[in-house]
LONU-442775 format. One record per residue (C-alpha): residue number from 1; residue in one letter; x, y, z. Coordinates in pm, whole numbers, m for minus. Example, Ala and Ser with C-alpha at 12.3 -4.5 7.8 and 13.67 -1.06 7.14 Angstrom:
2
seq type xx yy zz
1 A 1230 m450 780
2 S 1367 m106 714
***
This chain:
303
seq type xx yy zz
1 M 4529 9957 10842
2 P 4702 10128 11110
3 Y 4881 10451 10978
4 T 5054 10520 11322
5 M 5421 10404 11268
6 R 5601 10484 10959
7 P 5905 10253 10884
8 L 6224 10362 10736
9 V 6446 10131 10575
10 F 6794 10237 10547
11 H 7192 10045 10547
12 P 7495 10281 10532
13 I 7619 10044 10232
14 Y 7351 10232 10000
15 S 7597 10541 9966
16 Q 7939 10303 10012
17 L 8034 10296 9645
18 D 8357 10398 9492
19 L 8267 10556 9151
20 P 8507 10750 8897
21 F 8585 11075 8921
22 R 8270 11300 8788
23 H 8038 10965 8775
24 R 7697 11097 8709
25 F 7535 10886 8956
26 P 7478 11092 9293
27 I 7577 10815 9554
28 E 7618 11032 9844
29 K 7249 11141 9818
30 Y 7131 10798 10056
31 Q 7345 10869 10327
32 G 7269 11247 10303
33 I 6901 11172 10339
34 R 6954 10968 10659
35 D 7133 11230 10835
36 C 6867 11510 10717
37 L 6608 11303 10851
38 A 6835 11236 11175
39 S 6888 11616 11219
40 L 6526 11700 11173
41 G 6435 11438 11495
42 V 6368 11099 11347
43 P 6475 10873 11608
44 N 6684 10581 11525
45 S 6437 10331 11646
46 Q 6262 10432 11317
47 F 6516 10272 11110
48 Y 6511 9918 10990
49 Q 6848 9767 10858
50 P 6788 9523 10564
51 D 6986 9211 10472
52 A 7118 9192 10164
53 M 6877 8950 9904
54 S 7064 8614 9828
55 V 7144 8502 9498
56 S 6932 8194 9503
57 E 6646 8431 9558
58 L 6727 8679 9265
59 C 6733 8335 9034
60 Q 6410 8223 9128
61 V 6277 8563 8970
62 F 6530 8648 8709
63 N 6734 8496 8454
64 P 7010 8258 8664
65 L 7274 8325 8388
66 Y 7239 8679 8406
67 V 7227 8673 8784
68 Q 7547 8469 8839
69 Q 7742 8620 8572
70 L 7679 8980 8738
71 V 7727 8847 9108
72 S 8071 8672 8958
73 G 8201 8959 8789
74 S 8208 8782 8448
75 L 7920 8988 8272
76 D 8028 9095 7939
77 P 8198 9427 7962
78 Q 7921 9580 7698
79 A 7665 9461 7926
80 M 7814 9625 8235
81 R 7857 9941 8032
82 R 7474 9961 7965
83 I 7465 9926 8340
84 G 7665 10212 8357
85 F 7891 10118 8661
86 P 8227 9949 8665
87 W 8188 9600 8850
88 S 8322 9557 9202
89 E 8237 9304 9481
90 Q 8142 9654 9662
91 L 7887 9699 9366
92 I 7709 9379 9411
93 R 7685 9390 9807
94 R 7562 9719 9766
95 S 7308 9664 9489
96 L 7208 9311 9672
97 T 7118 9503 10030
98 A 6963 9771 9833
99 V 6722 9538 9646
100 G 6648 9378 9990
101 G 6573 9714 10111
102 T 6321 9713 9903
103 V 6159 9395 9958
104 L 6169 9474 10336
105 T 6002 9805 10275
106 A 5732 9613 10119
107 K 5688 9374 10397
108 L 5644 9671 10655
109 A 5412 9860 10437
110 L 5176 9538 10484
111 E 5240 9535 10863
112 H 5212 9945 10931
113 G 5023 10056 10649
114 K 5304 10259 10514
115 A 5712 10205 10495
116 L 5968 10397 10329
117 N 6290 10303 10164
118 L 6580 10560 10170
119 T 6667 10401 9818
120 G 6518 10193 9553
121 G 6345 10226 9228
122 Y 6576 10015 8991
123 H 6328 10009 8717
124 H 6550 10004 8426
125 A 6682 9620 8536
126 F 6509 9328 8318
127 A 6514 8976 8374
128 N 6839 8906 8174
129 Y 6991 9233 8175
130 G 7057 9565 8364
131 S 7029 9917 8221
132 G 7065 10290 8353
133 F 7236 10243 8688
134 C 6978 9942 8754
135 L 7119 9555 8796
136 F 6824 9414 8949
137 N 6452 9517 8957
138 D 6357 9555 9300
139 L 6001 9720 9229
140 Y 5924 9346 9086
141 L 6092 9156 9338
142 A 5904 9378 9626
143 A 5548 9306 9435
144 I 5641 8935 9422
145 S 5697 8952 9751
146 M 5384 9112 9827
147 L 5134 8888 9635
148 Q 5296 8603 9867
149 T 5107 8735 10167
150 K 4754 8627 10221
151 G 4502 8862 10114
152 I 4722 9058 9876
153 D 4627 8919 9544
154 K 4710 9249 9305
155 V 4982 9475 9360
156 L 5037 9834 9156
157 I 5332 9980 9075
158 F 5312 10320 9041
159 D 5624 10474 8881
160 C 5667 10880 8909
161 D 6043 10883 8800
162 V 6110 11068 8494
163 H 6251 10762 8317
164 Q 5991 10545 8193
165 G 5983 10209 8406
166 D 6085 9946 8110
167 G 6223 9705 8303
168 T 5938 9665 8549
169 A 5686 9699 8245
170 K 5864 9411 8058
171 L 5876 9226 8356
172 A 5504 9238 8466
173 S 5370 9222 8132
174 H 5297 8862 8158
175 N 5183 8876 8537
176 P 4805 8991 8535
177 M 4843 9027 8931
178 I 5099 9338 8907
179 Y 4962 9639 8724
180 T 5224 9890 8613
181 V 5198 10324 8558
182 S 5445 10524 8453
183 I 5437 10882 8402
184 H 5733 10999 8234
185 G 5910 11230 8011
186 E 5846 11120 7633
187 K 6174 11229 7506
188 N 6398 11096 7783
189 F 6576 10794 7848
190 P 6532 10499 7753
191 T 6482 10552 7412
192 R 6284 10234 7332
193 K 5999 10239 7546
194 Q 5820 9952 7689
195 V 5468 9920 7724
196 S 5333 9928 8082
197 D 4961 9887 8157
198 L 4915 10280 8197
199 D 5165 10527 8044
200 F 5142 10869 8040
201 N 5420 11055 7835
202 L 5507 11448 7947
203 A 5665 11698 7720
204 K 5970 11878 7808
205 G 5865 12172 8010
206 T 5593 12046 8201
207 Q 5457 12228 8487
208 D 5301 12173 8823
209 D 4946 12225 8728
210 E 4934 11980 8447
211 Y 5179 11722 8608
212 L 4955 11702 8922
213 S 4665 11665 8718
214 T 4810 11361 8515
215 V 4934 11205 8837
216 D 4586 11237 8991
217 E 4449 11103 8691
218 A 4657 10818 8673
219 L 4637 10737 9005
220 S 4255 10736 8970
221 L 4244 10506 8687
222 A 4458 10257 8824
223 L 4301 10240 9154
224 T 3947 10225 8971
225 V 4035 9971 8678
226 F 4263 9734 8846
227 G 4137 9757 9241
228 P 4496 9665 9392
229 D 4534 9557 9755
230 A 4859 9726 9792
231 V 5099 10003 9634
232 I 5433 10004 9558
233 Y 5534 10392 9472
234 D 5857 10488 9292
235 A 5897 10858 9394
236 G 6176 10994 9160
237 V 6245 11353 9168
238 D 6421 11359 8861
239 V 6120 11542 8752
240 H 6233 11847 8937
241 I 6288 12149 8723
242 N 6684 12185 8833
243 D 6763 11824 8765
244 D 7018 11745 8511
245 L 6853 11486 8360
246 G 6463 11565 8388
247 H 6381 11815 8114
248 L 6056 11892 8322
249 H 5983 12207 8547
250 I 5817 12081 8818
251 T 5888 12305 9158
252 T 5989 12144 9514
253 E 5641 12240 9592
254 G 5522 12055 9307
255 V 5681 11728 9415
256 Y 5558 11760 9758
257 Q 5204 11783 9653
258 R 5249 11488 9418
259 D 5393 11253 9716
260 K 5110 11374 9924
261 L 4835 11290 9658
262 V 4960 10940 9647
263 F 5003 10900 10043
264 D 4666 11056 10065
265 T 4505 10861 9815
266 C 4605 10549 9927
267 R 4519 10644 10293
268 Q 4180 10702 10200
269 K 4136 10384 10010
270 G 4315 10198 10281
271 L 4587 10071 10098
272 P 4936 10008 10222
273 V 5220 10192 10054
274 A 5570 10097 10020
275 A 5790 10377 9893
276 V 6100 10437 9723
277 I 6306 10734 9633
278 G 6386 10649 9268
279 G 6627 10893 9051
280 G 6743 11215 9109
281 Y 7050 11384 8955
282 Q 7169 11705 9067
283 R 7505 11737 9149
284 D 7455 11949 9449
285 I 7393 11687 9688
286 S 7213 11914 9961
287 A 6970 12066 9702
288 L 6921 11693 9577
289 V 6879 11577 9900
290 N 6610 11863 10018
291 V 6415 11762 9694
292 H 6403 11405 9803
293 L 6316 11501 10148
294 Q 5973 11610 10021
295 L 5844 11222 10035
296 Y 5945 11227 10423
297 R 5731 11564 10467
298 A 5434 11407 10254
299 A 5457 11115 10492
300 G 5435 11306 10804
301 I 5793 11190 10897
302 V 5929 11528 10932
303 P 5744 11870 10920
***
């Protein structure tokens, strides 16, 4: 498996969403990551621009009524409140493109050994409803797309976002070809957890040493027990000590060591990795971008 090229997936629409003043979602961070990578010398030729997923493709995987109502703007207002965004055509275009970005990242990872999306990790979306800023579950879609490739019979979704990947766990619960691992804060959203194949609950205030040990244990166990052919990695940085919604005490260096551990372990096993950036909710966008940048450092894209 060649690891020479490291494709990056980005579309300007990732950060193009008008939100109410002081809305909790840091929509600017995606463009911020793109700009930071460019300032560090990453060439434009390394970036791939995704197309939007089609509604028909989504309806093949998720509940068609939910998909159609959400896309058309006829979804119940209470269901939109659960998602956490006001409905707009812009929201739908942005979401379809972001999901398409993760599916493209999965394809590129199989071709090049490693690929990274500059968004993604919408793991709170279920088959028939959205939640927690997630409309469509890109991780599950990407896993399904990988399984359509010859030689890829089992996919591991390794989720290190501080919030449990409840939608992913539920979606994959009846698919033995997709193995879900979630390492998350025990006392955090969602209140009602689903059952992943492996769940690791972390106490408030967990620090680097314990955290990295848990990540190492979880990844080693998943690779041994399941033996995947490919990995989808949700590298959420809401585990960071300065994150407003995290409650863990992981340093920036700890985030880097986590990401490096995942990439190095998968490279040693010859496993392709499709990575997404997951959650991160510091209001200081430049500080947040710096924490997300650790994923690209760990991948060898920037120093």
